[in-house]
C-alpha positions in Angstrom: -18.3 -13.5 6.1 -20.6 -15.3 8.6 -17.9 -15.3 11.3 -17.4 -11.6 11.3 -18.9 -9.4 14.0 -22.1 -7.7 12.9 -20.6 -4.2 12.6 -17.7 -5.4 10.5 -20.0 -7.5 8.3 -22.2 -4.4 7.8 -19.2 -2.2 6.9 -17.8 -4.9 4.5 -21.2 -5.2 2.8 -21.2 -1.4 2.2 -17.8 -1.6 0.6 -18.5 -4.8 -1.4 -21.8 -3.5 -2.7 -20.1 -0.6 -4.4 -20.1 -2.4 -7.8 -18.0 -5.2 -6.2 -15.0 -3.0 -6.0 -14.9 -2.2 -9.7 -12.5 0.3 -10.9 -13.6 3.5 -9.1 -10.2 5.1 -9.0 -8.8 7.7 -11.3 -5.4 8.3 -9.6 -3.0 6.5 -7.4 -4.4 7.9 -4.1 -7.9 6.7 -5.0 -6.5 3.2 -5.9 -4.7 3.2 -2.6 -7.8 4.1 -0.6 -9.7 1.3 -2.4 -7.1 -1.3 -1.7 -6.7 -0.3 1.9 -10.5 -0.5 2.4 -10.4 -4.0 1.1 -7.4 -4.9 3.3 -9.1 -3.5 6.4 -11.2 -6.6 6.6 -8.8 -9.3 5.3 -5.2 -8.7 6.2 -2.7 -7.0 8.4 -0.8 -4.3 6.5 1.6 -1.5 6.9 1.5 1.9 5.3 3.9 4.8 6.0 1.6 7.8 6.6 1.8 10.7 4.2 2.4 13.0 7.2 5.9 11.5 7.7 6.8 12.2 4.1 5.5 15.8 4.4 7.4 16.3 7.6 10.7 15.1 6.1 10.4 16.6 2.6 7.9 19.4 3.0 9.0 21.0 6.3 12.6 19.9 6.0 14.0 23.2 7.2 13.0 22.3 10.7 15.0 19.0 10.6 18.8 19.1 10.8 20.3 18.3 7.3 22.2 15.2 8.5 19.2 13.7 10.2 17.0 14.5 7.1 19.4 12.6 4.8 19.6 9.7 7.2 15.8 9.4 7.5 15.1 9.8 3.8 17.6 7.1 2.9 15.5 4.7 4.9 12.1 5.7 3.6 12.8 6.3 -0.1 11.4 3.5 -2.1 9.2 2.0 0.6 6.2 0.5 -1.1 2.7 1.9 -0.7 1.4 -1.2 1.1 3.2 -4.0 2.8 0.9 -7.0 3.6 1.9 -9.2 6.5 0.8 -12.8 6.7 0.4 -15.0 9.8 3.1 -17.4 8.6 5.7 -14.6 8.7 5.7 -13.9 4.9 4.9 -10.6 3.3 4.1 -8.9 0.0 5.3 -5.4 -0.9 2.8 -3.6 -3.2 3.7 -0.5 -5.1 0.6 1.2 -6.6 1.0 3.0 -9.9 -1.2 4.6 -12.5 -1.2 3.1 -16.0 1.6 5.4 -17.0 3.4 5.5 -13.6 7.1 4.4 -13.4 9.2 3.3 -10.4 11.5 5.9 -8.9 15.2 5.1 -8.4 14.6 4.4 -4.7 11.7 2.1 -5.5 13.8 0.1 -8.0 16.5 -0.2 -5.3 14.0 -1.4 -2.7 12.5 -3.9 -5.2 16.0 -5.3 -5.9 16.6 -5.8 -2.1 13.2 -7.5 -1.5 13.2 -9.7 -4.5 10.7 -10.4 -7.4 8.7 -12.9 -5.4 7.6 -10.4 -2.7 7.4 -7.2 -4.7 4.5 -6.3 -7.0 3.6 -3.3 -9.1 -0.1 -2.9 -9.3 -2.0 -0.7 -11.7 -5.6 -1.7 -11.1 -7.8 -3.0 -8.3 -8.5 -6.3 -10.1 -4.7 -6.9 -10.4 -4.4 -6.1 -6.7 -7.0 -8.7 -5.7 -5.4 -11.3 -8.0 -2.0 -11.2 -6.2 -3.4 -11.4 -2.7 -2.9 -14.7 -0.9 -6.0 -16.2 0.6 -5.8 -17.1 4.3 
C-alpha cells in the first residue's frame, strides 16, 4: 500500500477499515458493490452496466424485435464481474445469494468459458479467496 498515491491510499484505508471487508451485504447488489470497491484498487475488471439491461429488457418497445433478440443473445449469461489480468488471463465471477441459482444463459456461458475461469461466489470472503495476487 506504500506505493499507492496518497488519495488512493486514503480511499483504500476507508474501505479496508470497514471491519476489514466483513460480510456487510444482504443481497446480491450489496455484495457486488463490495466486491467492486475492493477491485477498484487491485485489478482491472469489466461489468456490464445495469442501464444496458434496463434498456434492452425494460424499454424494449423502443428497440426493433430482431435487434432486441440479437443483443439479448449476446448478453444473457454474462457474469457480474470479469477480472482481467496483465498476463492476458481472466476470471469470470457470478455473484449469487446463498439460495441463488444460475439461469440457463449463465449455465451456457459457464460451459463455454470453462470451469477454470468461471466462479460462483456467495460471500465476500469467498470472492477474496479466488482472486489471483499480482
